[in-house]
C-alpha positions in Angstrom: 5.9 13.3 -21.8 8.3 12.4 -19.4 7.8 9.1 -17.2 9.9 6.6 -15.0 9.3 3.1 -16.2 10.6 -0.1 -15.4 12.6 -1.4 -18.5 14.9 -4.8 -18.3 14.8 -5.0 -14.7 15.9 -1.1 -14.2 14.0 1.9 -13.3 14.9 4.3 -16.0 13.6 8.1 -17.1 12.2 8.2 -20.6 11.3 11.6 -22.7 8.9 10.1 -25.2 6.1 8.5 -23.4 3.2 8.6 -25.6 0.8 11.4 -24.5 -2.5 9.9 -22.8 -5.8 11.0 -24.3 -9.0 10.7 -22.5 -11.9 8.7 -23.6 -15.5 8.5 -22.8 -15.6 8.4 -19.1 -12.2 9.3 -18.7 -10.1 12.3 -17.7 -6.6 13.5 -18.2 -4.9 14.7 -15.1 -1.7 16.3 -14.3 0.3 14.1 -11.6 0.8 16.3 -8.4 2.4 13.7 -6.2 2.9 9.7 -6.4 4.3 7.6 -3.5 6.7 4.8 -4.1 5.3 1.6 -3.0 6.7 -1.5 -1.5 4.9 -3.6 -4.1 6.6 -1.6 -6.8 10.0 -2.5 -5.4 8.9 -6.1 -5.2 8.0 -6.3 -8.8 11.2 -4.5 -9.9 13.3 -7.3 -8.0 10.5 -10.2 -8.7 8.4 -9.2 -11.5 8.3 -12.2 -13.6 7.8 -14.3 -10.6 4.8 -12.3 -9.4 3.2 -12.5 -13.0 4.1 -16.4 -13.1 2.5 -17.0 -9.5 -0.8 -14.9 -10.4 -1.1 -17.4 -13.7 -0.8 -20.3 -11.5 -3.7 -19.0 -8.9 -6.9 -21.0 -9.7 -10.4 -19.9 -8.1 -10.2 -16.0 -9.5 -13.1 -14.7 -11.0 -13.0 -15.3 -14.9 -13.1 -11.9 -16.6 -12.6 -12.6 -20.3 -11.6 -10.0 -22.6 -12.7 -7.2 -19.9 -10.2 -8.0 -17.6 -6.6 -6.7 -17.4 -3.9 -7.6 -19.9 -0.8 -9.7 -19.0 2.2 -7.3 -18.5 4.9 -7.9 -20.7 8.2 -7.6 -19.0 10.3 -7.3 -22.4 8.7 -3.8 -22.9 8.5 -0.9 -20.8 6.2 -1.3 -17.7 4.4 2.1 -16.2 4.1 2.0 -12.2 2.8 4.1 -9.9 -0.6 3.9 -7.9 -0.3 6.2 -4.9 -1.2 9.3 -6.5 -2.8 12.6 -6.3 -3.3 14.7 -9.5 -5.1 17.7 -11.0 -7.7 17.5 -13.7 -6.3 19.0 -17.1 -9.1 17.7 -19.4 -12.2 15.7 -19.4 -13.0 13.0 -22.0 -15.9 13.4 -24.6 -19.2 13.2 -23.4 -18.1 13.1 -19.8 -19.7 14.4 -16.7 -17.3 15.1 -13.8 -15.5 17.7 -11.7 -14.2 20.7 -13.3 -11.0 21.1 -14.5 -8.4 22.1 -11.9 -9.8 20.1 -9.2 -7.4 18.1 -7.2 -8.3 14.6 -6.7 -7.1 11.2 -6.1 -8.7 7.8 -7.3 -8.6 4.0 -6.8 -6.0 3.0 -9.3 -8.2 1.5 -12.0 -8.7 2.8 -15.5 -12.2 1.9 -17.1 -12.9 2.1 -20.8 -15.8 0.8 -23.0 -13.7 -2.6 -23.4 -13.0 -3.5 -19.8 -10.7 -2.2 -17.0 -6.9 -2.1 -16.3 -5.4 -1.5 -12.9 -2.9 1.4 -12.9 -0.4 -0.8 -11.0 1.9 -2.5 -13.9 1.1 -1.9 -17.3 3.1 -1.5 -20.7 0.0 0.7 -21.9 -1.8 2.6 -18.9 0.7 5.5 -17.7 0.8 5.3 -14.1 1.6 8.0 -11.3 5.6 8.0 -12.2 4.8 10.2 -15.1 3.8 13.7 -15.7 0.5 12.9 -17.0 -2.1 9.9 -16.7 -5.5 8.9 -17.3 -8.2 8.4 -14.7 -11.9 7.0 -14.6 -14.2 9.8 -14.0 -16.7 7.7 -12.0 -13.8 6.7 -9.2 -12.5 10.3 -8.8 -12.6 11.8 -5.3 -12.1 15.5 -4.6 -9.5 16.1 -2.2 -11.0 18.1 0.3 -10.2 20.9 2.6 -6.9 22.4 0.6 -5.2 19.1 1.6 -1.8 19.1 0.4 -1.6 17.0 -2.6 1.7 15.3 -1.3 -0.3 14.2 1.8 -3.6 13.1 -0.5 -1.1 10.8 -2.1 -0.9 8.4 1.1 -4.5 7.6 0.8 -4.0 4.5 -1.0 -1.4 3.4 1.5 -3.4 4.0 4.3 -6.4 2.3 2.7 -4.6 -0.8 2.8 -4.1 -0.6 6.7 -7.4 0.4 7.3 -8.8 -2.8 5.2 -6.5 -5.1 7.6 -7.9 -3.5 10.5 -11.4 -4.0 9.6 -10.9 -7.2 8.3 -9.5 -8.4 11.6 -12.9 -7.4 13.6 -10.7 -6.0 16.5 -12.3 -4.0 18.9 -11.5 -2.1 22.1 -10.3 -3.9 24.6 -8.2 -6.2 22.4 -4.2 -6.0 22.5 -2.8 -5.6 18.9 0.7 -6.5 17.9 2.1 -4.9 14.6 5.2 -7.2 13.2 7.0 -4.7 10.8 6.9 -1.0 10.7 7.4 -0.6 7.1 4.5 1.7 5.4 1.9 -0.8 5.4 2.6 -1.8 9.2 2.4 1.8 9.9 -0.8 2.3 8.4 -2.0 -0.6 10.2 -1.0 1.4 13.6 -2.8 4.5 12.2 -5.9 2.5 11.6 -6.0 0.8 15.3 -5.1 3.9 17.0 -8.1 5.9 15.4 -10.3 2.8 16.8 -9.1 3.5 20.0 -7.4 0.0 20.7 -4.9 -0.1 23.3 -2.3 -1.1 23.8 -0.7 -1.1 20.3 2.7 -2.7 20.4 5.1 -2.5 17.3 8.1 -4.6 16.6 11.0 -3.9 14.2 14.8 -4.0 14.0 15.1 -0.5 12.7 15.3 2.3 15.2 13.9 4.6 12.5 10.9 2.5 12.1 10.1 2.0 15.7 10.2 5.7 16.1 7.8 6.4 13.3 5.7 3.7 14.8 5.3 5.6 18.1 4.7 9.0 16.1 1.7 7.1 14.3 0.3 5.7 17.5 1.9 2.7 18.7 2.0 2.5 22.8 5.1 0.5 23.1 7.8 -0.5 20.6 10.2 -3.4 20.6 13.4 -4.4 19.1 13.2 -8.2 18.4 16.7 -8.5 18.6 16.6 -7.5 22.1 12.9 -8.9 23.2 10.6 -11.3 21.7 7.5 -8.9 20.5 5.5 -11.6 22.1 6.9 -11.1 25.4 6.8 -7.2 25.1 2.9 -7.6 24.2 2.6 -9.9 27.4 4.1 -7.3 29.4 1.8 -4.9 27.6 -1.5 -6.7 27.7 -1.3 -9.3 30.3 -4.3 -11.7 29.6 -5.8 -9.8 27.0 -7.2 -11.1 23.8 -4.9 -10.4 20.9 -4.6 -9.7 17.3 -1.3 -10.3 15.5 -0.7 -8.4 12.4 2.0 -9.5 10.4 3.5 -6.8 7.9 7.0 -8.1 7.2 6.1 -10.8 4.5 9.6 -12.8 4.8 9.6 -16.6 4.8 9.8 -18.0 8.3 7.6 -15.2 10.0 4.5 -17.1 9.9 6.1 -20.3 11.5 7.5 -18.1 14.3 3.8 -16.3 14.7 2.1 -19.8 14.9 4.6 -21.0 17.5 4.6 -17.6 19.6 1.4 -16.4 19.4 -0.9 -16.6 22.6 -3.4 -19.1 22.4 -7.0 -18.0 20.5 -5.0 -15.0 18.8 -6.4 -13.9 15.5 -3.3 -13.5 12.9 -3.8 -11.1 9.9 -1.1 -11.4 7.4 -1.1 -8.4 5.6 2.8 -8.6 4.4 3.4 -10.0 0.9 5.9 -12.9 1.0 7.2 -13.9 -2.5 8.8 -17.2 -1.5 7.7 -20.4 0.1 6.9 -20.4 3.6 5.7 -23.1 6.3 3.9 -23.4 9.3 3.7 -26.3 11.8 -0.1 -27.1 11.8 0.1 -28.6 15.5 0.6 -24.9 16.8 -2.4 -23.4 15.1 -4.3 -26.5 16.1 -3.3 -26.6 19.5 -3.9 -23.0 19.9 -6.9 -22.5 17.9 -5.4 -19.7 16.0 -7.5 -17.8 13.4 -5.6 -16.7 10.1 -6.7 -14.0 8.0 -5.2 -13.0 4.7 -5.8 -9.5 3.3 -5.3 -7.5 0.1 -6.0 -4.1 -0.9 -9.3 -2.3 0.3 -12.4 -1.5 -0.9 -13.9 2.0 -2.3 -15.5 2.9 1.3 -12.3 2.3 2.8 -10.6 4.3 0.1 -12.6 7.0 0.7 -12.8 7.1 4.6 -8.9 7.3 4.4 -8.9 10.5 2.4 -11.4 11.7 5.0 -9.3 10.8 7.8 -6.3 12.5 6.2 -8.0 15.8 5.3 -9.7 16.1 8.5 -6.7 15.7 10.5 -7.4 12.5 12.0 -4.3 10.6 10.6 -1.4 12.5 10.4 0.7 11.1 7.4 3.6 13.8 7.6 6.2 11.5 9.9 5.8 8.9 7.2 7.1 11.2 4.1 11.2 10.9 4.4 11.7 12.2 1.0 10.4 14.2 -2.2 12.2 13.6 -5.6 11.5 14.5 -9.3 11.1 11.9 -11.9 15.1 12.0 -12.3 15.2 11.1 -9.0 13.0 8.0 -9.1 15.9 5.4 -10.0 18.1 6.6 -7.1 14.9 6.4 -4.8 14.5 2.9 -5.6 17.7 2.2 -4.5 17.3 4.4 -1.4 14.3 2.6 0.0 16.3 -0.4 0.5 17.9 1.1 3.7 15.2 1.3 6.5 17.0 3.9 8.3 17.3 6.5 5.8 13.5 6.3 4.3 9.9 5.2 4.7 8.2 6.8 1.9 9.4 8.7 -0.9 7.1 10.8 -3.1 7.7 11.6 -6.6 6.5 15.1 -7.5 7.1 15.0 -11.4 
């Protein structure tokens, strides 16, 4: 089958990817749409560093032989984890939804020997291909005749919902979202659904600020013109504040510690690949509360799909491009320009 893969630091399309065959508890699906995620852009540029940092981490659960295998960058790497698909074939002795059902799933493939995240893998095909395997117990049927392209945004919207849930924000609290890429926009959508007001969004890009307003921000600010924290103070004077950092570049946390209002809660959802530093004096003096977040849980994933299907969240403004497999390499390059694109979907 055809699939776009990462090879020697470049995204290329191959015509001879192995045809996936479903085993017990698995289904073979045809990919209907798959979003290109910012983490995939990071992996193309910083894959070796991401793998190295992962190996340095201590305190993670030891899954032994049941856990994922290490990705080998000397071999082709399959990617694509924001997908919707149609069931083509059901594995042996497996009971699940009927063939022809449109589904999405948390990106994890389970087998009798363990599990493998459908993120960066030498063996498990992802959403940047014509077909892939999914775990039958994790399937969610796409409801209400929802466009599969919109259903593909379930995964990134779940990331934003998780960040908002972890923050514990309530109505009456002001929210500041720093960075209006897909993750920041997903945070804004989740905040708007919760009835938080005001939501202030900050980004250098006029296009991204317009998207933030479309997703529910009450005020947007260009940090080159006005401090995001000054804008927040103007919109929410005297309010308790939660700050969502969705930029993920070195130096941002230092600025947030320095400028955030006293007693603020800071939720770090942007992934910074470099070293960062903070001045603890700022955090101690202002009694800042810092929460790092990652991913989502199954209930948040399902809730995000339901919200999109029922029209509670409109993801259409985020979709700024659609490409075939042949267009994937150029799409990765195009996403470097925030004025040009937000979310590009791959429709194999």
